[in-house]
C-alpha positions as CSV (number, residue, x, y, z in Angstrom):
1,M,3.5,19.7,18.3
2,V,5.6,18.9,15.2
3,L,4.9,15.2,13.9
4,E,7.6,13.1,12.2
5,C,6.5,11.2,9.2
6,K,6.4,7.8,11.1
7,H,3.9,9.4,13.6
8,V,1.8,10.7,10.7
9,W,1.6,7.1,9.1
10,N,0.2,5.8,12.2
11,H,-2.6,8.4,11.9
12,I,-3.6,8.0,8.2
13,S,-6.4,5.7,8.9
14,G,-7.8,7.9,11.6
15,Y,-7.4,10.7,9.3
16,L,-9.3,9.2,6.5
17,D,-12.0,7.8,8.9
18,G,-12.5,11.2,10.5
19,T,-11.8,9.8,14.0
20,L,-8.7,11.9,15.1
21,D,-9.2,14.4,17.9
22,A,-8.9,18.0,16.9
23,A,-5.4,18.5,18.2
24,V,-4.0,15.4,16.4
25,L,-5.9,16.3,13.3
26,A,-4.5,19.9,13.4
27,D,-0.9,18.3,13.6
28,V,-1.4,15.8,10.8
29,Q,-3.0,18.4,8.5
30,N,0.0,20.5,9.2
31,H,2.4,18.0,8.4
32,L,0.5,16.9,5.2
33,E,0.6,20.5,4.0
34,H,4.5,20.4,4.0
35,C,5.5,16.8,3.4
36,E,5.1,15.5,-0.2
37,I,6.0,12.0,0.8
38,C,3.2,11.8,3.5
39,S,0.9,13.5,1.2
40,A,1.5,10.8,-1.4
41,I,1.1,8.0,1.1
42,L,-2.2,9.6,1.9
43,D,-3.3,9.7,-1.7
44,S,-2.2,6.2,-2.3
45,T,-4.1,4.9,0.7
46,R,-7.2,6.7,-0.3
47,N,-6.9,5.2,-3.8
48,I,-6.5,1.8,-2.4
49,L,-9.7,2.3,-0.4
50,I,-11.7,3.3,-3.4
51,L,-10.4,0.4,-5.4
52,V,-11.1,-2.2,-2.8
53,A,-14.7,-0.7,-2.2
54,D,-15.4,-0.9,-6.1
55,D,-17.5,-4.0,-6.5
56,R,-17.2,-4.1,-10.3
57,V,-16.0,-7.2,-11.8
58,F,-13.4,-7.1,-14.7
59,E,-13.1,-10.1,-17.2
60,L,-9.5,-11.1,-17.4
61,P,-7.9,-12.0,-20.9
62,L,-8.3,-15.7,-22.0
63,G,-5.2,-17.4,-20.6
64,F,-4.3,-14.8,-18.2
65,S,-4.5,-17.1,-15.0
66,E,-2.1,-19.7,-16.7
67,R,0.4,-17.1,-17.9
68,L,0.3,-15.6,-14.4
69,H,0.8,-19.0,-12.5
70,S,3.5,-19.8,-14.9
71,R,5.4,-16.6,-14.4
72,L,4.9,-17.1,-10.6
73,D,6.4,-20.7,-10.8
74,E,9.4,-19.3,-12.8
75,E,9.9,-16.5,-10.2
76,L,9.7,-18.8,-7.2
77,S,11.9,-21.3,-8.6
78,G,14.5,-18.7,-8.9
79,L,14.2,-18.2,-5.2
80,A,14.9,-21.7,-4.2
81,P,18.3,-22.3,-2.6
82,A,20.8,-23.5,-5.0
83,E,21.9,-27.1,-4.5
84,N,25.5,-27.8,-3.3
85,P,27.1,-29.9,-6.0
86,T,29.7,-31.2,-3.8
87,S,27.5,-32.8,-1.2
């Protein structure tokens, strides 16, 4: 069976976990061999799982949190609906 990308995306988790049945696994592998987009999604998902499982802690530069919150506040204030000056 030929799978479309949207069907492969639904099986990415099972593919990585090794829980797909043999027929679906073969279809997904066949699709991944020919589809660069789905292969990139698979690689990205695998990388995210590796990063999330990494329990190392990294020290952030001094003042990073304050700069981040300031930038978020600036960005979010730009999303606020404009006030109507005629009201």
